[in-house]
N, CA and C atoms as a LAMMPS dump frame, in Angstrom:
ITEM: TIMESTEP
0
ITEM: NUMBER OF ATOMS
552
ITEM: BOX BOUNDS ff ff ff
-5.0000000000000000e+02 5.0000000000000000e+02
-5.0000000000000000e+02 5.0000000000000000e+02
-5.0000000000000000e+02 5.0000000000000000e+02
ITEM: ATOMS id mol type element x y z
1 1 1 N -252.96 -300.451 152.795
2 1 2 C -254.067 -299.678 152.265
3 1 3 C -255.384 -300.399 152.536
4 2 1 N -256.408 -299.614 152.709
5 2 2 C -257.728 -300.191 152.893
6 2 3 C -258.444 -300.143 151.573
7 3 1 N -259.164 -301.087 151.16
8 3 2 C -259.339 -302.413 151.737
9 3 3 C -258.163 -303.305 151.388
10 4 1 N -257.908 -304.267 152.236
11 4 2 C -256.786 -305.161 151.947
12 4 3 C -257.054 -305.983 150.696
13 5 1 N -256.001 -306.332 150.012
14 5 2 C -256.133 -307.13 148.799
15 5 3 C -256.664 -308.506 149.146
16 6 1 N -257.413 -309.092 148.198
17 6 2 C -257.963 -310.425 148.43
18 6 3 C -256.843 -311.452 148.548
19 7 1 N -255.774 -311.257 147.791
20 7 2 C -254.654 -312.184 147.842
21 7 3 C -253.38 -311.354 147.961
22 8 1 N -252.711 -311.404 149.117
23 8 2 C -251.528 -310.561 149.29
24 8 3 C -250.392 -310.999 148.368
25 9 1 N -249.482 -310.058 148.124
26 9 2 C -248.319 -310.35 147.292
27 9 3 C -247.468 -311.417 147.963
28 10 1 N -246.949 -312.382 147.185
29 10 2 C -246.109 -313.409 147.804
30 10 3 C -244.784 -312.816 148.273
31 11 1 N -244.298 -313.353 149.364
32 11 2 C -243.024 -312.914 149.916
33 11 3 C -241.916 -313.503 149.055
34 12 1 N -241.007 -312.668 148.51
35 12 2 C -239.971 -313.211 147.622
36 12 3 C -239.008 -314.148 148.351
37 13 1 N -238.892 -314.007 149.67
38 13 2 C -237.994 -314.872 150.423
39 13 3 C -238.675 -316.163 150.847
40 14 1 N -239.961 -316.282 150.59
41 14 2 C -240.695 -317.471 151.021
42 14 3 C -240.354 -318.648 150.115
43 15 1 N -240.201 -319.811 150.709
44 15 2 C -239.892 -321.022 149.947
45 15 3 C -241.151 -321.793 149.584
46 16 1 N -242.297 -321.342 150.115
47 16 2 C -243.545 -322.069 149.859
48 16 3 C -244.186 -321.681 148.532
49 17 1 N -243.762 -320.603 147.931
50 17 2 C -244.339 -320.162 146.66
51 17 3 C -245.601 -319.353 146.894
52 18 1 N -246.254 -318.904 145.812
53 18 2 C -247.459 -318.084 145.954
54 18 3 C -248.634 -318.905 146.476
55 19 1 N -249.561 -318.195 147.11
56 19 2 C -250.734 -318.86 147.701
57 19 3 C -251.889 -318.827 146.719
58 20 1 N -251.756 -319.412 145.594
59 20 2 C -252.828 -319.381 144.602
60 20 3 C -253.888 -320.421 144.943
61 21 1 N -255.163 -320.024 144.787
62 21 2 C -256.262 -320.955 144.973
63 21 3 C -256.735 -321.074 146.413
64 22 1 N -256.023 -320.518 147.374
65 22 2 C -256.46 -320.613 148.762
66 22 3 C -257.191 -319.338 149.154
67 23 1 N -258.192 -319.484 150.022
68 23 2 C -258.913 -318.321 150.507
69 23 3 C -258.257 -317.818 151.777
70 24 1 N -258.521 -316.571 152.082
71 24 2 C -257.977 -315.975 153.286
72 24 3 C -258.793 -316.488 154.466
73 25 1 N -258.137 -317.114 155.442
74 25 2 C -258.883 -317.672 156.563
75 25 3 C -259.338 -316.586 157.529
76 26 1 N -260.248 -316.973 158.396
77 26 2 C -260.677 -316.055 159.441
78 26 3 C -262.064 -315.516 159.199
79 27 1 N -262.33 -314.424 159.861
80 27 2 C -263.651 -313.814 159.795
81 27 3 C -263.949 -313.159 158.461
82 28 1 N -262.923 -312.924 157.671
83 28 2 C -263.131 -312.282 156.377
84 28 3 C -264.004 -313.133 155.448
85 29 1 N -264.012 -314.421 155.656
86 29 2 C -264.839 -315.299 154.837
87 29 3 C -266.326 -315.051 155.086
88 30 1 N -266.668 -314.491 156.244
89 30 2 C -268.069 -314.23 156.57
90 30 3 C -268.572 -312.885 156.049
91 31 1 N -267.67 -312.009 155.631
92 31 2 C -268.069 -310.69 155.155
93 31 3 C -268.716 -310.779 153.778
94 32 1 N -269.739 -309.966 153.542
95 32 2 C -270.367 -309.952 152.221
96 32 3 C -269.407 -309.42 151.167
97 33 1 N -269.658 -309.776 149.937
98 33 2 C -268.822 -309.335 148.821
99 33 3 C -268.976 -307.829 148.611
100 34 1 N -267.921 -307.209 148.147
101 34 2 C -267.935 -305.771 147.93
102 34 3 C -268.951 -305.39 146.853
103 35 1 N -269.106 -306.224 145.848
104 35 2 C -270.054 -305.92 144.775
105 35 3 C -271.479 -305.825 145.323
106 36 1 N -271.826 -306.722 146.26
107 36 2 C -273.168 -306.666 146.847
108 36 3 C -273.329 -305.435 147.736
109 37 1 N -272.315 -305.118 148.516
110 37 2 C -272.405 -303.966 149.406
111 37 3 C -272.489 -302.652 148.639
112 38 1 N -271.976 -302.622 147.426
113 38 2 C -272.045 -301.418 146.603
114 38 3 C -273.334 -301.345 145.798
115 39 1 N -274.099 -302.419 145.759
116 39 2 C -275.368 -302.41 145.028
117 39 3 C -276.414 -301.637 145.83
118 40 1 N -277.515 -301.302 145.179
119 40 2 C -278.57 -300.543 145.837
120 40 3 C -279.171 -301.331 146.996
121 41 1 N -279.422 -302.612 146.789
122 41 2 C -280.003 -303.439 147.849
123 41 3 C -279.04 -303.56 149.032
124 42 1 N -277.761 -303.709 148.753
125 42 2 C -276.772 -303.797 149.821
126 42 3 C -276.695 -302.514 150.629
127 43 1 N -276.734 -301.372 149.946
128 43 2 C -276.701 -300.099 150.648
129 43 3 C -277.947 -299.883 151.482
130 44 1 N -279.107 -300.282 150.942
131 44 2 C -280.339 -300.141 151.715
132 44 3 C -280.307 -301.015 152.97
133 45 1 N -279.844 -302.249 152.829
134 45 2 C -279.77 -303.13 153.999
135 45 3 C -278.757 -302.626 155.022
136 46 1 N -277.64 -302.066 154.557
137 46 2 C -276.675 -301.475 155.489
138 46 3 C -277.287 -300.274 156.208
139 47 1 N -278.008 -299.44 155.481
140 47 2 C -278.648 -298.278 156.099
141 47 3 C -279.724 -298.71 157.095
142 48 1 N -280.509 -299.733 156.734
143 48 2 C -281.54 -300.228 157.642
144 48 3 C -280.929 -300.763 158.932
145 49 1 N -279.884 -301.56 158.803
146 49 2 C -279.27 -302.127 160.005
147 49 3 C -278.582 -301.042 160.827
148 50 1 N -277.921 -300.087 160.184
149 50 2 C -277.259 -299.01 160.915
150 50 3 C -278.242 -298.115 161.659
151 51 1 N -279.304 -297.697 160.976
152 51 2 C -280.3 -296.847 161.621
153 51 3 C -281.04 -297.59 162.726
154 52 1 N -281.32 -298.864 162.519
155 52 2 C -281.977 -299.648 163.572
156 52 3 C -281.082 -299.776 164.795
157 53 1 N -279.78 -299.979 164.576
158 53 2 C -278.865 -300.101 165.706
159 53 3 C -278.744 -298.771 166.453
160 54 1 N -278.641 -297.662 165.737
161 54 2 C -278.555 -296.348 166.389
162 54 3 C -279.83 -296.055 167.169
163 55 1 N -280.985 -296.37 166.586
164 55 2 C -282.253 -296.165 167.274
165 55 3 C -282.337 -297.028 168.525
166 56 1 N -281.876 -298.27 168.419
167 56 2 C -281.856 -299.163 169.577
168 56 3 C -280.993 -298.587 170.692
169 57 1 N -279.813 -298.088 170.36
170 57 2 C -278.92 -297.502 171.364
171 57 3 C -279.579 -296.281 172.013
172 58 1 N -280.252 -295.455 171.227
173 58 2 C -280.931 -294.278 171.779
174 58 3 C -282.035 -294.687 172.755
175 59 1 N -282.783 -295.725 172.434
176 59 2 C -283.826 -296.184 173.351
177 59 3 C -283.237 -296.82 174.609
178 60 1 N -282.105 -297.491 174.489
179 60 2 C -281.464 -298.079 175.668
180 60 3 C -280.991 -296.981 176.616
181 61 1 N -280.451 -295.905 176.078
182 61 2 C -279.916 -294.814 176.894
183 61 3 C -281.029 -293.979 177.523
184 62 1 N -282.205 -293.957 176.933
185 62 2 C -283.288 -293.106 177.426
186 62 3 C -283.773 -293.571 178.799
187 63 1 N -284.542 -292.701 179.448
188 63 2 C -284.968 -292.966 180.824
189 63 3 C -285.944 -294.138 180.916
190 64 1 N -286.883 -294.227 180.016
191 64 2 C -287.835 -295.343 180.01
192 64 3 C -287.744 -296.017 178.649
193 65 1 N -287.219 -297.194 178.636
194 65 2 C -286.961 -297.866 177.358
195 65 3 C -288.123 -298.781 176.968
196 66 1 N -289.23 -298.162 176.608
197 66 2 C -290.425 -298.929 176.275
198 66 3 C -290.404 -299.472 174.855
199 67 1 N -289.663 -298.834 173.958
200 67 2 C -289.722 -299.192 172.55
201 67 3 C -288.471 -299.876 172.032
202 68 1 N -287.58 -300.336 172.882
203 68 2 C -286.3 -300.844 172.39
204 68 3 C -286.397 -302.196 171.699
205 69 1 N -287.485 -302.904 171.835
206 69 2 C -287.611 -304.218 171.196
207 69 3 C -287.701 -304.104 169.674
208 70 1 N -288.429 -303.125 169.185
209 70 2 C -288.632 -302.987 167.74
210 70 3 C -287.318 -302.713 167.001
211 71 1 N -286.522 -301.729 167.427
212 71 2 C -285.262 -301.519 166.707
213 71 3 C -284.304 -302.702 166.804
214 72 1 N -284.304 -303.386 167.942
215 72 2 C -283.432 -304.555 168.073
216 72 3 C -283.869 -305.653 167.112
217 73 1 N -285.154 -305.922 167.051
218 73 2 C -285.664 -306.949 166.14
219 73 3 C -285.399 -306.569 164.693
220 74 1 N -285.629 -305.323 164.332
221 74 2 C -285.398 -304.887 162.95
222 74 3 C -283.917 -304.886 162.604
223 75 1 N -283.065 -304.572 163.567
224 75 2 C -281.62 -304.657 163.338
225 75 3 C -281.217 -306.095 163.032
226 76 1 N -281.694 -307.03 163.849
227 76 2 C -281.338 -308.435 163.635
228 76 3 C -281.878 -308.956 162.312
229 77 1 N -283.102 -308.573 161.957
230 77 2 C -283.678 -309.012 160.68
231 77 3 C -282.939 -308.391 159.49
232 78 1 N -282.559 -307.123 159.606
233 78 2 C -281.825 -306.48 158.508
234 78 3 C -280.457 -307.13 158.329
235 79 1 N -279.779 -307.448 159.422
236 79 2 C -278.48 -308.121 159.324
237 79 3 C -278.654 -309.512 158.732
238 80 1 N -279.718 -310.209 159.137
239 80 2 C -279.979 -311.537 158.575
240 80 3 C -280.209 -311.458 157.067
241 81 1 N -281.034 -310.52 156.622
242 81 2 C -281.305 -310.399 155.193
243 81 3 C -280.075 -309.894 154.437
244 82 1 N -279.249 -309.09 155.092
245 82 2 C -278.007 -308.654 154.468
246 82 3 C -277.116 -309.847 154.155
247 83 1 N -276.921 -310.713 155.14
248 83 2 C -276.072 -311.874 154.903
249 83 3 C -276.764 -312.922 154.038
250 84 1 N -278.081 -313.05 154.142
251 84 2 C -278.795 -314.002 153.29
252 84 3 C -278.704 -313.609 151.825
253 85 1 N -278.849 -312.306 151.546
254 85 2 C -278.72 -311.849 150.161
255 85 3 C -277.278 -311.912 149.684
256 86 1 N -276.344 -311.56 150.557
257 86 2 C -274.935 -311.562 150.163
258 86 3 C -274.418 -312.98 149.926
259 87 1 N -274.864 -313.922 150.721
260 87 2 C -274.417 -315.31 150.571
261 87 3 C -275.318 -316.108 149.621
262 88 1 N -276.294 -315.431 149.014
263 88 2 C -277.215 -316.007 148.031
264 88 3 C -277.956 -317.219 148.582
265 89 1 N -278.48 -317.065 149.796
266 89 2 C -279.263 -318.138 150.394
267 89 3 C -280.602 -318.317 149.686
268 90 1 N -281.075 -317.264 149.005
269 90 2 C -282.331 -317.4 148.273
270 90 3 C -282.215 -318.413 147.138
271 91 1 N -281.008 -318.591 146.593
272 91 2 C -280.806 -319.623 145.564
273 91 3 C -280.703 -321.011 146.187
274 92 1 N -280.189 -321.077 147.402
275 92 2 C -279.995 -322.371 148.065
276 92 3 C -281.271 -322.887 148.714
277 93 1 N -282.074 -321.995 149.296
278 93 2 C -283.321 -322.382 149.961
279 93 3 C -284.488 -321.934 149.105
280 94 1 N -284.842 -322.724 148.135
281 94 2 C -285.869 -322.373 147.156
282 94 3 C -287.28 -322.442 147.727
283 95 1 N -287.489 -323.126 148.843
284 95 2 C -288.83 -323.301 149.399
285 95 3 C -289.399 -322.047 150.032
286 96 1 N -288.563 -321.071 150.33
287 96 2 C -289.017 -319.83 150.945
288 96 3 C -289.252 -318.772 149.876
289 97 1 N -290.266 -317.972 150.073
290 97 2 C -290.552 -316.874 149.145
291 97 3 C -289.823 -315.63 149.655
292 98 1 N -288.561 -315.478 149.253
293 98 2 C -287.692 -314.424 149.758
294 98 3 C -288.21 -313.024 149.467
295 99 1 N -288.662 -312.73 148.245
296 99 2 C -289.142 -311.359 148.007
297 99 3 C -290.349 -311.002 148.88
298 100 1 N -291.244 -311.954 149.104
299 100 2 C -292.416 -311.664 149.933
300 100 3 C -292.016 -311.463 151.391
301 101 1 N -291.074 -312.276 151.888
302 101 2 C -290.613 -312.108 153.266
303 101 3 C -289.927 -310.753 153.431
304 102 1 N -289.112 -310.372 152.476
305 102 2 C -288.42 -309.091 152.546
306 102 3 C -289.414 -307.938 152.443
307 103 1 N -290.403 -308.069 151.577
308 103 2 C -291.426 -307.038 151.422
309 103 3 C -292.212 -306.858 152.722
310 104 1 N -292.656 -307.958 153.322
311 104 2 C -293.417 -307.866 154.572
312 104 3 C -292.564 -307.306 155.707
313 105 1 N -291.291 -307.665 155.73
314 105 2 C -290.384 -307.127 156.751
315 105 3 C -290.27 -305.622 156.613
316 106 1 N -290.13 -305.145 155.393
317 106 2 C -289.971 -303.708 155.167
318 106 3 C -291.258 -302.938 155.442
319 107 1 N -292.397 -303.478 155.039
320 107 2 C -293.672 -302.799 155.266
321 107 3 C -293.955 -302.686 156.758
322 108 1 N -293.836 -303.788 157.479
323 108 2 C -294.116 -303.747 158.915
324 108 3 C -293.109 -302.865 159.646
325 109 1 N -291.847 -302.911 159.249
326 109 2 C -290.844 -302.071 159.9
327 109 3 C -291.148 -300.596 159.662
328 110 1 N -291.512 -300.222 158.448
329 110 2 C -291.809 -298.821 158.156
330 110 3 C -293.013 -298.337 158.968
331 111 1 N -294.045 -299.151 159.032
332 111 2 C -295.234 -298.752 159.792
333 111 3 C -294.945 -298.649 161.284
334 112 1 N -294.283 -299.638 161.83
335 112 2 C -294.011 -299.638 163.272
336 112 3 C -293.032 -298.524 163.638
337 113 1 N -291.995 -298.318 162.832
338 113 2 C -291.06 -297.226 163.096
339 113 3 C -291.767 -295.876 163.052
340 114 1 N -292.671 -295.708 162.106
341 114 2 C -293.4 -294.451 162.004
342 114 3 C -294.218 -294.194 163.263
343 115 1 N -294.919 -295.207 163.737
344 115 2 C -295.77 -295.055 164.923
345 115 3 C -294.942 -294.789 166.177
346 116 1 N -293.893 -295.577 166.396
347 116 2 C -293.126 -295.363 167.627
348 116 3 C -292.304 -294.082 167.564
349 117 1 N -291.942 -293.633 166.371
350 117 2 C -291.209 -292.373 166.255
351 117 3 C -292.11 -291.187 166.595
352 118 1 N -293.334 -291.219 166.107
353 118 2 C -294.285 -290.162 166.456
354 118 3 C -294.533 -290.161 167.957
355 119 1 N -294.717 -291.332 168.526
356 119 2 C -294.957 -291.432 169.965
357 119 3 C -293.755 -290.938 170.764
358 120 1 N -292.549 -291.316 170.358
359 120 2 C -291.347 -290.915 171.084
360 120 3 C -291.135 -289.411 171.03
361 121 1 N -291.387 -288.793 169.886
362 121 2 C -291.168 -287.361 169.757
363 121 3 C -292.267 -286.57 170.465
364 122 1 N -293.51 -287.018 170.373
365 122 2 C -294.636 -286.258 170.917
366 122 3 C -294.828 -286.456 172.422
367 123 1 N -294.599 -287.653 172.92
368 123 2 C -294.974 -287.961 174.294
369 123 3 C -293.856 -287.71 175.305
370 124 1 N -292.619 -287.996 174.935
371 124 2 C -291.521 -287.933 175.894
372 124 3 C -290.663 -286.696 175.656
373 125 1 N -290.151 -286.134 176.751
374 125 2 C -289.316 -284.936 176.639
375 125 3 C -287.832 -285.246 176.777
376 126 1 N -287.505 -286.489 176.982
377 126 2 C -286.114 -286.904 177.119
378 126 3 C -285.383 -286.714 175.781
379 127 1 N -284.133 -286.245 175.817
380 127 2 C -283.368 -286.003 174.595
381 127 3 C -283.064 -287.272 173.835
382 128 1 N -282.845 -288.378 174.563
383 128 2 C -282.567 -289.645 173.889
384 128 3 C -283.801 -290.146 173.141
385 129 1 N -284.99 -289.912 173.712
386 129 2 C -286.215 -290.29 173.003
387 129 3 C -286.384 -289.458 171.744
388 130 1 N -286.075 -288.171 171.836
389 130 2 C -286.187 -287.314 170.647
390 130 3 C -285.214 -287.772 169.557
391 131 1 N -283.982 -288.106 169.964
392 131 2 C -283.004 -288.598 168.988
393 131 3 C -283.456 -289.92 168.388
394 132 1 N -284.002 -290.809 169.213
395 132 2 C -284.505 -292.088 168.711
396 132 3 C -285.664 -291.868 167.75
397 133 1 N -286.508 -290.88 168.04
398 133 2 C -287.616 -290.574 167.146
399 133 3 C -287.13 -290.065 165.8
400 134 1 N -286.118 -289.212 165.807
401 134 2 C -285.579 -288.68 164.553
402 134 3 C -284.929 -289.794 163.737
403 135 1 N -284.109 -290.625 164.39
404 135 2 C -283.509 -291.742 163.664
405 135 3 C -284.575 -292.749 163.221
406 136 1 N -285.644 -292.86 163.997
407 136 2 C -286.763 -293.72 163.598
408 136 3 C -287.45 -293.214 162.337
409 137 1 N -287.572 -291.889 162.222
410 137 2 C -288.147 -291.318 160.994
411 137 3 C -287.247 -291.585 159.791
412 138 1 N -285.942 -291.445 159.992
413 138 2 C -285.017 -291.77 158.898
414 138 3 C -285.125 -293.248 158.523
415 139 1 N -285.238 -294.121 159.526
416 139 2 C -285.389 -295.555 159.258
417 139 3 C -286.698 -295.83 158.525
418 140 1 N -287.758 -295.106 158.882
419 140 2 C -289.036 -295.254 158.183
420 140 3 C -288.875 -294.955 156.703
421 141 1 N -288.151 -293.897 156.389
422 141 2 C -287.946 -293.523 154.985
423 141 3 C -287.142 -294.59 154.253
424 142 1 N -286.09 -295.093 154.88
425 142 2 C -285.252 -296.113 154.233
426 142 3 C -286.045 -297.402 154.02
427 143 1 N -286.815 -297.832 155.03
428 143 2 C -287.625 -299.039 154.869
429 143 3 C -288.708 -298.836 153.811
430 144 1 N -289.286 -297.634 153.735
431 144 2 C -290.307 -297.359 152.715
432 144 3 C -289.715 -297.405 151.317
433 145 1 N -288.513 -296.864 151.141
434 145 2 C -287.848 -296.943 149.829
435 145 3 C -287.587 -298.391 149.463
436 146 1 N -287.156 -299.18 150.438
437 146 2 C -286.869 -300.589 150.175
438 146 3 C -288.126 -301.344 149.773
439 147 1 N -289.237 -301.161 150.506
440 147 2 C -290.428 -301.92 150.106
441 147 3 C -291.009 -301.406 148.804
442 148 1 N -290.817 -300.134 148.473
443 148 2 C -291.264 -299.627 147.167
444 148 3 C -290.48 -300.287 146.035
445 149 1 N -289.17 -300.405 146.196
446 149 2 C -288.347 -301.037 145.163
447 149 3 C -288.656 -302.533 145.038
448 150 1 N -288.873 -303.191 146.159
449 150 2 C -289.233 -304.617 146.109
450 150 3 C -290.58 -304.786 145.414
451 151 1 N -291.536 -303.91 145.738
452 151 2 C -292.857 -303.989 145.107
453 151 3 C -292.755 -303.81 143.595
454 152 1 N -291.941 -302.857 143.149
455 152 2 C -291.776 -302.64 141.707
456 152 3 C -291.142 -303.845 141.03
457 153 1 N -290.158 -304.464 141.663
458 153 2 C -289.522 -305.654 141.08
459 153 3 C -290.505 -306.815 140.975
460 154 1 N -291.288 -307.028 142.029
461 154 2 C -292.26 -308.127 142.008
462 154 3 C -293.356 -307.847 140.984
463 155 1 N -293.812 -306.604 140.9
464 155 2 C -294.846 -306.26 139.916
465 155 3 C -294.335 -306.45 138.494
466 156 1 N -293.086 -306.063 138.239
467 156 2 C -292.512 -306.251 136.909
468 156 3 C -292.402 -307.734 136.578
469 157 1 N -291.991 -308.532 137.562
470 157 2 C -291.878 -309.973 137.35
471 157 3 C -293.243 -310.586 137.062
472 158 1 N -294.268 -310.171 137.804
473 158 2 C -295.608 -310.721 137.581
474 158 3 C -296.176 -310.284 136.235
475 159 1 N -295.876 -309.068 135.797
476 159 2 C -296.342 -308.618 134.475
477 159 3 C -295.697 -309.427 133.367
478 160 1 N -294.419 -309.767 133.508
479 160 2 C -293.753 -310.586 132.502
480 160 3 C -294.38 -311.964 132.435
481 161 1 N -294.741 -312.519 133.58
482 161 2 C -295.38 -313.836 133.613
483 161 3 C -296.769 -313.792 133.019
484 162 1 N -297.532 -312.721 133.306
485 162 2 C -298.883 -312.588 132.777
486 162 3 C -298.88 -312.349 131.282
487 163 1 N -297.925 -311.586 130.755
488 163 2 C -297.9 -311.311 129.317
489 163 3 C -297.588 -312.582 128.537
490 164 1 N -296.795 -313.462 129.093
491 164 2 C -296.523 -314.749 128.447
492 164 3 C -297.765 -315.618 128.409
493 165 1 N -298.529 -315.628 129.495
494 165 2 C -299.768 -316.4 129.535
495 165 3 C -300.808 -315.809 128.602
496 166 1 N -300.898 -314.48 128.528
497 166 2 C -301.867 -313.842 127.643
498 166 3 C -301.54 -314.118 126.183
499 167 1 N -300.257 -314.103 125.822
500 167 2 C -299.87 -314.364 124.436
501 167 3 C -300.213 -315.797 124.056
502 168 1 N -299.984 -316.741 124.944
503 168 2 C -300.319 -318.137 124.675
504 168 3 C -301.824 -318.306 124.533
505 169 1 N -302.59 -317.665 125.415
506 169 2 C -304.048 -317.758 125.355
507 169 3 C -304.564 -317.116 124.076
508 170 1 N -304.009 -315.981 123.677
509 170 2 C -304.444 -315.291 122.469
510 170 3 C -304.147 -316.127 121.226
511 171 1 N -302.961 -316.762 121.174
512 171 2 C -302.625 -317.624 120.039
513 171 3 C -303.564 -318.824 119.97
514 172 1 N -303.888 -319.41 121.108
515 172 2 C -304.783 -320.564 121.137
516 172 3 C -306.168 -320.167 120.648
517 173 1 N -306.652 -318.988 121.052
518 173 2 C -307.959 -318.524 120.597
519 173 3 C -307.953 -318.27 119.09
520 174 1 N -306.871 -317.71 118.555
521 174 2 C -306.79 -317.472 117.111
522 174 3 C -306.775 -318.779 116.341
523 175 1 N -306.045 -319.762 116.852
524 175 2 C -305.996 -321.055 116.178
525 175 3 C -307.362 -321.71 116.171
526 176 1 N -308.086 -321.605 117.301
527 176 2 C -309.428 -322.189 117.365
528 176 3 C -310.392 -321.461 116.44
529 177 1 N -310.295 -320.147 116.348
530 177 2 C -311.206 -319.408 115.478
531 177 3 C -310.876 -319.665 114.01
532 178 1 N -309.615 -319.846 113.656
533 178 2 C -309.236 -320.133 112.289
534 178 3 C -309.697 -321.523 111.884
535 179 1 N -309.616 -322.486 112.783
536 179 2 C -310.062 -323.832 112.43
537 179 3 C -311.564 -323.881 112.269
538 180 1 N -312.295 -323.043 113.031
539 180 2 C -313.746 -323.029 112.896
540 180 3 C -314.139 -322.432 111.546
541 181 1 N -313.46 -321.379 111.106
542 181 2 C -313.804 -320.745 109.857
543 181 3 C -313.395 -321.617 108.657
544 182 1 N -312.362 -322.425 108.791
545 182 2 C -311.936 -323.292 107.701
546 182 3 C -312.919 -324.462 107.509
547 183 1 N -313.543 -324.902 108.572
548 183 2 C -314.411 -326.061 108.462
549 183 3 C -315.743 -325.7 107.868
550 184 1 N -316.115 -324.436 107.78
551 184 2 C -317.429 -324.036 107.223
552 184 3 C -317.466 -324.173 105.763
């Protein structure tokens, strides 16, 4: 059955006993966790990488492949961020500002996809260019949703930080005003 179990049933005829505590070797260790892939961020990154790859293939097949660099670059960046988020590299590499890098990646991808999609649909009559333009528009929407969600998360985080600073400042001002009135 798909998906395969994380730990297969032990063979009753085996003399080695159950394989408890060992991980399954091979390429499966490189796959992201199912919980991350089912999350909203995981689905968005999968959609971004899938649409970028399809758009790249459409530009490769077209007669003049002037725009194939953008989908290839965005595909590679989406796959990188997919594995970086799944393997929790943001916790390991604290020196990088991961939300800002992801936000800038999504904003630039949405803008560039929008421009090249309009150009591909309006300027070229080749069917592969038209298909690449349509998939580019879908990618624009997915990247725009992603940067909107990232922006909301960062804004919420900054508001929480500012409200803590405002409460501390307000308490300090009250303490100073109370001490001034007591000394009179």
